[in-house]
LUMPA-821214 format. One record per residue: residue number from 1; x, y, z of N, C-alpha, C in turn. Coordinates in steps of 0.001 Angstrom, whole numbers, plus 524288, in hexadecimal, padded with zeros to 5 digits. Example, Ala and Ser with C-alpha at 12.3 -4.5 7.8 and 13.67 -1.06 7.14 Angstrom:
@pos = 1 | n.c1 = 83386 | n.c2 = 7E9C6 | n.c3 = 81E78 | ca.c1 = 8300C | ca.c2 = 7EE6C | ca.c3 = 81E78 | c.c1 = 83390 | c.c2 = 7F31C | c.c3 = 81E78 $
@pos = 2 | n.c1 = 83232 | n.c2 = 7F736 | n.c3 = 81BA8 | ca.c1 = 83566 | ca.c2 = 7FBDC | ca.c3 = 81BE4 | c.c1 = 83264 | c.c2 = 8001E | c.c3 = 81EBE $
***
This chain:
@pos = 1 | n.c1 = 33269 | n.c2 = C21AF | n.c3 = 58070 | ca.c1 = 32F06 | ca.c2 = C262E | ca.c3 = 5810F | c.c1 = 331DD | c.c2 = C2B16 | c.c3 = 57F43 $
@pos = 2 | n.c1 = 32F0D | n.c2 = C2E48 | n.c3 = 57C8F | ca.c1 = 3313A | ca.c2 = C3342 | ca.c3 = 57AEB | c.c1 = 32E56 | c.c2 = C379F | c.c3 = 57DB9 $
@pos = 3 | n.c1 = 33120 | n.c2 = C3B7F | n.c3 = 57F40 | ca.c1 = 32E9E | ca.c2 = C3FF0 | ca.c3 = 581C4 | c.c1 = 33110 | c.c2 = C44F0 | c.c3 = 57FBD $
@pos = 4 | n.c1 = 32E34 | n.c2 = C4919 | n.c3 = 5803F | ca.c1 = 3300F | ca.c2 = C4E31 | ca.c3 = 57EA1 | c.c1 = 33103 | c.c2 = C517B | c.c3 = 5837E $
@pos = 5 | n.c1 = 335A7 | n.c2 = C537E | n.c3 = 5840A | ca.c1 = 336FA | ca.c2 = C56C7 | ca.c3 = 58885 | c.c1 = 337D9 | c.c2 = C5C5F | c.c3 = 586A9 $
@pos = 6 | n.c1 = 3368D | n.c2 = C6004 | n.c3 = 589EC | ca.c1 = 337B2 | ca.c2 = C6571 | ca.c3 = 588BF | c.c1 = 3334A | c.c2 = C6882 | c.c3 = 58644 $
@pos = 7 | n.c1 = 32E8E | n.c2 = C666F | n.c3 = 5861B | ca.c1 = 32A34 | ca.c2 = C6934 | ca.c3 = 583AB | c.c1 = 328A3 | c.c2 = C6E08 | c.c3 = 586BF $
@pos = 8 | n.c1 = 32958 | n.c2 = C6DEA | n.c3 = 58BD4 | ca.c1 = 327EE | ca.c2 = C723B | ca.c3 = 58F51 | c.c1 = 32257 | c.c2 = C740B | c.c3 = 58E54 $
@pos = 9 | n.c1 = 31EC9 | n.c2 = C704F | n.c3 = 58E7C | ca.c1 = 31942 | ca.c2 = C717D | ca.c3 = 58DA7 | c.c1 = 3168F | c.c2 = C725A | c.c3 = 592E8 $
@pos = 10 | n.c1 = 31900 | n.c2 = C7577 | n.c3 = 5962B | ca.c1 = 316ED | ca.c2 = C76A5 | ca.c3 = 59B57 | c.c1 = 318A8 | c.c2 = C7C1E | c.c3 = 59CE6 $
@pos = 11 | n.c1 = 31618 | n.c2 = C7E45 | n.c3 = 5A0C3 | ca.c1 = 31793 | ca.c2 = C8351 | ca.c3 = 5A304 | c.c1 = 3196A | c.c2 = C8278 | c.c3 = 5A896 $
@pos = 12 | n.c1 = 31D23 | n.c2 = C858D | n.c3 = 5AA43 | ca.c1 = 31EC8 | ca.c2 = C8585 | ca.c3 = 5AFBC | c.c1 = 31B39 | c.c2 = C8950 | c.c3 = 5B2A3 $
@pos = 13 | n.c1 = 3187C | n.c2 = C876A | n.c3 = 5B68A | ca.c1 = 314CD | ca.c2 = C8AA4 | ca.c3 = 5B97D | c.c1 = 316E3 | c.c2 = C8B69 | c.c3 = 5BF00 $
@pos = 14 | n.c1 = 3172F | n.c2 = C903F | n.c3 = 5C0AF | ca.c1 = 318C3 | ca.c2 = C9164 | ca.c3 = 5C605 | c.c1 = 31E9B | c.c2 = C91D7 | c.c3 = 5C6D3 $
@pos = 15 | n.c1 = 32197 | n.c2 = C9283 | n.c3 = 5C2A1 | ca.c1 = 3273D | ca.c2 = C9334 | ca.c3 = 5C306 | c.c1 = 328C9 | c.c2 = C9859 | c.c3 = 5C072 $
@pos = 16 | n.c1 = 32C9F | n.c2 = C9B06 | n.c3 = 5C2AA | ca.c1 = 32E79 | ca.c2 = C9FEF | ca.c3 = 5C06C | c.c1 = 330BE | c.c2 = C9EF7 | c.c3 = 5BB01 $
@pos = 17 | n.c1 = 32FFB | n.c2 = CA2BE | n.c3 = 5B789 | ca.c1 = 331B6 | ca.c2 = CA210 | ca.c3 = 5B222 | c.c1 = 337A3 | c.c2 = CA187 | c.c3 = 5B1AD $
@pos = 18 | n.c1 = 33AB6 | n.c2 = CA44B | n.c3 = 5B4E5 | ca.c1 = 34069 | ca.c2 = CA3B3 | ca.c3 = 5B491 | c.c1 = 34228 | c.c2 = C9E44 | c.c3 = 5B656 $
@pos = 19 | n.c1 = 33F75 | n.c2 = C9C0E | n.c3 = 5BA22 | ca.c1 = 34091 | ca.c2 = C96B6 | ca.c3 = 5BBE9 | c.c1 = 33F60 | c.c2 = C92D1 | c.c3 = 5B787 $
@pos = 20 | n.c1 = 33ADD | n.c2 = C937C | n.c3 = 5B50C | ca.c1 = 3394E | ca.c2 = C8FFC | ca.c3 = 5B0C7 | c.c1 = 33D18 | c.c2 = C9075 | c.c3 = 5AC3A $
@pos = 21 | n.c1 = 33E96 | n.c2 = C953C | n.c3 = 5AADB | ca.c1 = 3422A | ca.c2 = C95FC | ca.c3 = 5A675 | c.c1 = 34778 | c.c2 = C9378 | c.c3 = 5A77A $
@pos = 22 | n.c1 = 34954 | n.c2 = C93BC | n.c3 = 5AC4F | ca.c1 = 34E72 | ca.c2 = C917E | ca.c3 = 5AD8E | c.c1 = 34E54 | c.c2 = C8B88 | c.c3 = 5ADD1 $
@pos = 23 | n.c1 = 34A48 | n.c2 = C894C | n.c3 = 5B044 | ca.c1 = 34A3E | ca.c2 = C83B0 | ca.c3 = 5B144 | c.c1 = 346A2 | c.c2 = C8099 | c.c3 = 5ADA8 $
@pos = 24 | n.c1 = 34312 | n.c2 = C8339 | n.c3 = 5AAF8 | ca.c1 = 33F77 | ca.c2 = C80A7 | ca.c3 = 5A754 | c.c1 = 33F1E | c.c2 = C83EF | c.c3 = 5A25C $
@pos = 25 | n.c1 = 3438F | n.c2 = C8500 | n.c3 = 59FFF | ca.c1 = 343FA | ca.c2 = C8889 | ca.c3 = 59B91 | c.c1 = 33FF9 | c.c2 = C8745 | c.c3 = 59755 $
@pos = 26 | n.c1 = 33D37 | n.c2 = C8B56 | n.c3 = 595AD | ca.c1 = 3396C | ca.c2 = C8ABE | ca.c3 = 5917A | c.c1 = 333F8 | c.c2 = C8952 | c.c3 = 59343 $
@pos = 27 | n.c1 = 33344 | n.c2 = C8852 | n.c3 = 59844 | ca.c1 = 32E1F | ca.c2 = C86F0 | ca.c3 = 59A52 | c.c1 = 32AF9 | c.c2 = C8BE9 | c.c3 = 59B41 $
@pos = 28 | n.c1 = 3260B | n.c2 = C8BCA | n.c3 = 599AC | ca.c1 = 3229E | ca.c2 = C904F | ca.c3 = 59A70 | c.c1 = 3211E | c.c2 = C90CE | c.c3 = 5A02E $
@pos = 29 | n.c1 = 320BC | n.c2 = C95A0 | n.c3 = 5A206 | ca.c1 = 31EE5 | ca.c2 = C96A0 | ca.c3 = 5A754 | c.c1 = 31BDF | c.c2 = C9BBD | c.c3 = 5A75D $
@pos = 30 | n.c1 = 316CA | n.c2 = C9B65 | n.c3 = 5A83E | ca.c1 = 31372 | ca.c2 = CA000 | ca.c3 = 5A83F | c.c1 = 311D0 | c.c2 = CA195 | c.c3 = 5ADBC $
@pos = 31 | n.c1 = 311D1 | n.c2 = C9DE8 | n.c3 = 5B161 | ca.c1 = 31032 | ca.c2 = C9F00 | ca.c3 = 5B6BC | c.c1 = 31502 | c.c2 = C9EB6 | c.c3 = 5BA35 $
@pos = 32 | n.c1 = 316F5 | n.c2 = CA341 | n.c3 = 5BBD5 | ca.c1 = 31BC0 | ca.c2 = CA389 | ca.c3 = 5BEF2 | c.c1 = 31ADD | c.c2 = CA184 | c.c3 = 5C47A $
@pos = 33 | n.c1 = 31F20 | n.c2 = CA057 | n.c3 = 5C723 | ca.c1 = 31EBC | ca.c2 = C9E75 | ca.c3 = 5CC7C | c.c1 = 323FF | c.c2 = C9E85 | c.c3 = 5CF22 $
@pos = 34 | n.c1 = 32591 | n.c2 = C9A21 | n.c3 = 5D149 | ca.c1 = 32A54 | ca.c2 = C99CA | ca.c3 = 5D469 | c.c1 = 32F28 | c.c2 = C992C | c.c3 = 5D0FE $
@pos = 35 | n.c1 = 33389 | n.c2 = C9AA7 | n.c3 = 5D343 | ca.c1 = 33891 | ca.c2 = C9A05 | ca.c3 = 5D0BB | c.c1 = 33C19 | c.c2 = C969A | c.c3 = 5D40B $
@pos = 36 | n.c1 = 34102 | n.c2 = C968C | n.c3 = 5D2B9 | ca.c1 = 344C2 | ca.c2 = C932F | ca.c3 = 5D565 | c.c1 = 34557 | c.c2 = C9498 | c.c3 = 5DB2B $
@pos = 37 | n.c1 = 34522 | n.c2 = C9998 | n.c3 = 5DC7A | ca.c1 = 345A0 | ca.c2 = C9B31 | ca.c3 = 5E1FA | c.c1 = 3412F | c.c2 = C98FF | c.c3 = 5E548 $
@pos = 38 | n.c1 = 33C68 | n.c2 = C9962 | n.c3 = 5E34F | ca.c1 = 337E8 | ca.c2 = C9763 | ca.c3 = 5E636 | c.c1 = 3380E | c.c2 = C916F | c.c3 = 5E6A4 $
@pos = 39 | n.c1 = 339A8 | n.c2 = C8EE1 | n.c3 = 5E27A | ca.c1 = 33A11 | ca.c2 = C8928 | ca.c3 = 5E290 | c.c1 = 33E2C | c.c2 = C8773 | c.c3 = 5E687 $
@pos = 40 | n.c1 = 3429E | n.c2 = C8A2B | n.c3 = 5E6A1 | ca.c1 = 346C5 | ca.c2 = C88DF | ca.c3 = 5EA5D | c.c1 = 344F8 | c.c2 = C89BD | c.c3 = 5EFF8 $
@pos = 41 | n.c1 = 34253 | n.c2 = C8E19 | n.c3 = 5F0F6 | ca.c1 = 34063 | ca.c2 = C8F3D | ca.c3 = 5F63A | c.c1 = 33C91 | c.c2 = C8B14 | c.c3 = 5F80B $
@pos = 42 | n.c1 = 338E3 | n.c2 = C89A4 | n.c3 = 5F4B9 | ca.c1 = 33500 | ca.c2 = C85AB | ca.c3 = 5F613 | c.c1 = 33796 | c.c2 = C8057 | c.c3 = 5F6F5 $
@pos = 43 | n.c1 = 33B61 | n.c2 = C7F09 | n.c3 = 5F3BB | ca.c1 = 33E1F | ca.c2 = C7A0E | ca.c3 = 5F447 | c.c1 = 34117 | c.c2 = C79CE | c.c3 = 5F96D $
@pos = 44 | n.c1 = 343ED | n.c2 = C7DEC | n.c3 = 5FAB6 | ca.c1 = 346D5 | ca.c2 = C7E05 | ca.c3 = 5FFA7 | c.c1 = 3432B | c.c2 = C7DDA | c.c3 = 60458 $
@pos = 45 | n.c1 = 33EC6 | n.c2 = C8083 | n.c3 = 603FD | ca.c1 = 33AF7 | ca.c2 = C8079 | ca.c3 = 6083A | c.c1 = 338D8 | c.c2 = C7AF9 | c.c3 = 60924 $
@pos = 46 | n.c1 = 3376C | n.c2 = C784E | n.c3 = 604F5 | ca.c1 = 33563 | ca.c2 = C72F5 | ca.c3 = 6057D | c.c1 = 339A0 | c.c2 = C6F34 | c.c3 = 60769 $
@pos = 47 | n.c1 = 33E64 | n.c2 = C6FF6 | n.c3 = 6059F | ca.c1 = 342A8 | ca.c2 = C6C9D | ca.c3 = 60765 | c.c1 = 3438D | c.c2 = C6D57 | c.c3 = 60D3E $
@pos = 48 | n.c1 = 34372 | n.c2 = C7236 | n.c3 = 60F08 | ca.c1 = 3441B | ca.c2 = C7349 | ca.c3 = 6149B | c.c1 = 33FAF | c.c2 = C70DE | c.c3 = 617C5 $
@pos = 49 | n.c1 = 33AD2 | n.c2 = C7148 | n.c3 = 615CB | ca.c1 = 3365C | ca.c2 = C6EE3 | ca.c3 = 6187F | c.c1 = 336FC | c.c2 = C68FA | c.c3 = 618E9 $
@pos = 50 | n.c1 = 338E4 | n.c2 = C6696 | n.c3 = 614C5 | ca.c1 = 33943 | ca.c2 = C60E2 | ca.c3 = 614A7 | c.c1 = 33E01 | c.c2 = C5ECD | c.c3 = 61792 $
@pos = 51 | n.c1 = 34261 | n.c2 = C6189 | n.c3 = 6174C | ca.c1 = 3473B | ca.c2 = C5F6F | ca.c3 = 61968 | c.c1 = 349B7 | c.c2 = C62E4 | c.c3 = 61D8E $
@pos = 52 | n.c1 = 346B7 | n.c2 = C6667 | n.c3 = 61FE7 | ca.c1 = 348CD | ca.c2 = C69D0 | ca.c3 = 623F9 | c.c1 = 34ABA | c.c2 = C66AE | c.c3 = 628A4 $
@pos = 53 | n.c1 = 34DB0 | n.c2 = C691F | n.c3 = 62C11 | ca.c1 = 34FF5 | ca.c2 = C6670 | ca.c3 = 63094 | c.c1 = 34C48 | c.c2 = C65FD | c.c3 = 63539 $
@pos = 54 | n.c1 = 3480F | n.c2 = C68FC | n.c3 = 6354D | ca.c1 = 3445E | ca.c2 = C68D1 | ca.c3 = 639A7 | c.c1 = 3412E | c.c2 = C63C7 | c.c3 = 6395C $
@pos = 55 | n.c1 = 341BC | n.c2 = C6032 | n.c3 = 63D2D | ca.c1 = 33EFE | ca.c2 = C5B2B | ca.c3 = 63CE0 | c.c1 = 3390E | c.c2 = C5BB3 | c.c3 = 63CE9 $
@pos = 56 | n.c1 = 336FD | n.c2 = C5FE1 | n.c3 = 63F35 | ca.c1 = 33154 | ca.c2 = C60A6 | ca.c3 = 63F53 | c.c1 = 32F42 | c.c2 = C620A | c.c3 = 639E5 $
@pos = 57 | n.c1 = 33243 | n.c2 = C6508 | n.c3 = 636F2 | ca.c1 = 33087 | ca.c2 = C66D5 | ca.c3 = 631CF | c.c1 = 33292 | c.c2 = C6384 | c.c3 = 62D4E $
@pos = 58 | n.c1 = 33577 | n.c2 = C5F81 | n.c3 = 62E79 | ca.c1 = 3380C | ca.c2 = C5C75 | ca.c3 = 62A6B | c.c1 = 33443 | c.c2 = C5A44 | c.c3 = 6265B $
@pos = 59 | n.c1 = 32F9F | n.c2 = C5899 | n.c3 = 62801 | ca.c1 = 32BD8 | ca.c2 = C5643 | ca.c3 = 62467 | c.c1 = 32755 | c.c2 = C59FA | c.c3 = 6233D $
@pos = 60 | n.c1 = 32863 | n.c2 = C5F04 | n.c3 = 62331 | ca.c1 = 32455 | ca.c2 = C62F3 | ca.c3 = 622A7 | c.c1 = 323BE | c.c2 = C64FD | c.c3 = 61D17 $
@pos = 61 | n.c1 = 32546 | n.c2 = C6212 | n.c3 = 61928 | ca.c1 = 324E6 | ca.c2 = C63DE | ca.c3 = 613C4 | c.c1 = 31F33 | c.c2 = C641F | c.c3 = 61221 $
@pos = 62 | n.c1 = 31D87 | n.c2 = C68A9 | n.c3 = 61045 | ca.c1 = 31824 | ca.c2 = C696A | ca.c3 = 60E91 | c.c1 = 31713 | c.c2 = C663B | c.c3 = 609A5 $
@pos = 63 | n.c1 = 3121E | n.c2 = C64FA | n.c3 = 608CA | ca.c1 = 31087 | ca.c2 = C61FA | ca.c3 = 60433 | c.c1 = 311E9 | c.c2 = C64EF | c.c3 = 5FF3F $
@pos = 64 | n.c1 = 310D3 | n.c2 = C69FD | n.c3 = 5FF14 | ca.c1 = 31265 | ca.c2 = C6D28 | ca.c3 = 5FAA1 | c.c1 = 30E67 | c.c2 = C6D83 | c.c3 = 5F646 $
@pos = 65 | n.c1 = 309C4 | n.c2 = C6B74 | n.c3 = 5F700 | ca.c1 = 305CA | ca.c2 = C6BCA | ca.c3 = 5F2F3 | c.c1 = 30059 | c.c2 = C6BBB | c.c3 = 5F53E $
@pos = 66 | n.c1 = 2FCA9 | n.c2 = C6DF5 | n.c3 = 5F25A | ca.c1 = 2F74D | ca.c2 = C6E2A | ca.c3 = 5F441 | c.c1 = 2F42D | c.c2 = C6956 | c.c3 = 5F2CD $
@pos = 67 | n.c1 = 2F5BD | n.c2 = C669B | n.c3 = 5EEC2 | ca.c1 = 2F26F | ca.c2 = C6280 | ca.c3 = 5EC9B | c.c1 = 2F48D | c.c2 = C5D08 | c.c3 = 5ED89 $
@pos = 68 | n.c1 = 2F817 | n.c2 = C5C68 | n.c3 = 5F141 | ca.c1 = 2FA23 | ca.c2 = C5740 | ca.c3 = 5F27E | c.c1 = 2F5C4 | c.c2 = C53C8 | c.c3 = 5F49F $
@pos = 69 | n.c1 = 2F5BB | n.c2 = C4EE7 | n.c3 = 5F309 | ca.c1 = 2F1C6 | ca.c2 = C4B3D | ca.c3 = 5F4E4 | c.c1 = 2F27E | c.c2 = C4A44 | c.c3 = 5FABC $
@pos = 70 | n.c1 = 2EE2E | n.c2 = C4A7A | n.c3 = 5FD8D | ca.c1 = 2EE2F | ca.c2 = C493B | ca.c3 = 60323 | c.c1 = 2E9DE | c.c2 = C4549 | c.c3 = 6041A $
@pos = 71 | n.c1 = 2EAEE | n.c2 = C4154 | n.c3 = 60738 | ca.c1 = 2E73B | ca.c2 = C3D0A | ca.c3 = 60812 | c.c1 = 2E1CE | c.c2 = C3EF2 | c.c3 = 609AA $
@pos = 72 | n.c1 = 2E16B | n.c2 = C4289 | n.c3 = 60D3B | ca.c1 = 2DC56 | ca.c2 = C4480 | ca.c3 = 60EFE | c.c1 = 2DBAA | c.c2 = C4A3F | c.c3 = 60D7F $
@pos = 73 | n.c1 = 2DE12 | n.c2 = C4BB8 | n.c3 = 6092D | ca.c1 = 2DDE1 | ca.c2 = C5129 | ca.c3 = 60786 | c.c1 = 2D986 | c.c2 = C5232 | c.c3 = 603A0 $
@pos = 74 | n.c1 = 2D999 | n.c2 = C56D2 | n.c3 = 60191 | ca.c1 = 2D5BD | ca.c2 = C5886 | ca.c3 = 5FDBF | c.c1 = 2D660 | c.c2 = C5571 | c.c3 = 5F8AB $
@pos = 75 | n.c1 = 2D210 | n.c2 = C53E8 | n.c3 = 5F64C | ca.c1 = 2D23B | ca.c2 = C50DF | ca.c3 = 5F16E | c.c1 = 2D382 | c.c2 = C5471 | c.c3 = 5ECCF $
@pos = 76 | n.c1 = 2D6F7 | n.c2 = C529D | n.c3 = 5E962 | ca.c1 = 2D86D | ca.c2 = C5569 | ca.c3 = 5E4A2 | c.c1 = 2D86F | c.c2 = C5193 | c.c3 = 5E018 $
@pos = 77 | n.c1 = 2D857 | n.c2 = C539B | n.c3 = 5DB69 | ca.c1 = 2D88A | ca.c2 = C5040 | ca.c3 = 5D6C1 | c.c1 = 2DDCC | c.c2 = C4D6E | c.c3 = 5D65A $
@pos = 78 | n.c1 = 2E1F6 | n.c2 = C4FBE | n.c3 = 5D886 | ca.c1 = 2E72A | ca.c2 = C4D6D | ca.c3 = 5D81D | c.c1 = 2E82D | c.c2 = C49A7 | c.c3 = 5DC9C $
@pos = 79 | n.c1 = 2E546 | n.c2 = C4571 | n.c3 = 5DCC3 | ca.c1 = 2E61A | ca.c2 = C4169 | ca.c3 = 5E0BA | c.c1 = 2EA69 | c.c2 = C3DBF | c.c3 = 5DED5 $
@pos = 80 | n.c1 = 2ECC5 | n.c2 = C3AB1 | n.c3 = 5E248 | ca.c1 = 2F0BC | ca.c2 = C36F2 | ca.c3 = 5E092 | c.c1 = 2EEAB | c.c2 = C332C | c.c3 = 5DC6C $
@pos = 81 | n.c1 = 2E9BE | n.c2 = C3182 | n.c3 = 5DCE8 | ca.c1 = 2E77E | ca.c2 = C2DF4 | ca.c3 = 5D902 | c.c1 = 2E6FB | c.c2 = C309D | c.c3 = 5D3B1 $
@pos = 82 | n.c1 = 2E554 | n.c2 = C358F | n.c3 = 5D3A3 | ca.c1 = 2E4C5 | ca.c2 = C3865 | ca.c3 = 5CEB6 | c.c1 = 2EA0E | c.c2 = C3923 | c.c3 = 5CC13 $
@pos = 83 | n.c1 = 2EE03 | n.c2 = C3A89 | n.c3 = 5CF15 | ca.c1 = 2F33D | ca.c2 = C3B4C | ca.c3 = 5CCE8 | c.c1 = 2F566 | c.c2 = C3624 | c.c3 = 5CADC $
@pos = 84 | n.c1 = 2F4A8 | n.c2 = C31EB | n.c3 = 5CDC5 | ca.c1 = 2F680 | ca.c2 = C2CC5 | ca.c3 = 5CC09 | c.c1 = 2F3CF | c.c2 = C2B2C | c.c3 = 5C6F9 $
@pos = 85 | n.c1 = 2EEC2 | n.c2 = C2C52 | n.c3 = 5C679 | ca.c1 = 2EBE4 | ca.c2 = C2B01 | ca.c3 = 5C1AF | c.c1 = 2EE0E | c.c2 = C2DF6 | c.c3 = 5BCFF $
@pos = 86 | n.c1 = 2EF8F | n.c2 = C32D3 | n.c3 = 5BDCA | ca.c1 = 2F1C1 | ca.c2 = C35ED | ca.c3 = 5B987 | c.c1 = 2F738 | c.c2 = C3416 | c.c3 = 5B7FD $
@pos = 87 | n.c1 = 2FA19 | n.c2 = C3208 | n.c3 = 5BBB0 | ca.c1 = 2FF7B | ca.c2 = C306D | ca.c3 = 5BAAC | c.c1 = 2FFE0 | c.c2 = C2B11 | c.c3 = 5B821 $
@pos = 88 | n.c1 = 2FBD6 | n.c2 = C27E8 | n.c3 = 5B8A1 | ca.c1 = 2FC3D | ca.c2 = C2286 | ca.c3 = 5B6AA | c.c1 = 2F849 | c.c2 = C2164 | c.c3 = 5B285 $
***
């Protein structure tokens, strides 16, 4: 198999331009957003939620998304069956 790497036919959405320039050099970014400081803060917060020392809060990690599939939740086009059909 042959593949082409480095085409950069995508835009970075929701990342600060200085972050993109440093870590994804040459990638276009028109919609600014978070940078390394915000990513680090969010990562540490989630790590503390998941692995904190308080036994009551130890398993209190939030789902982190609005569209996650839930057995008795709201129906969306992105069901596990739909995603599996697209992948195979």
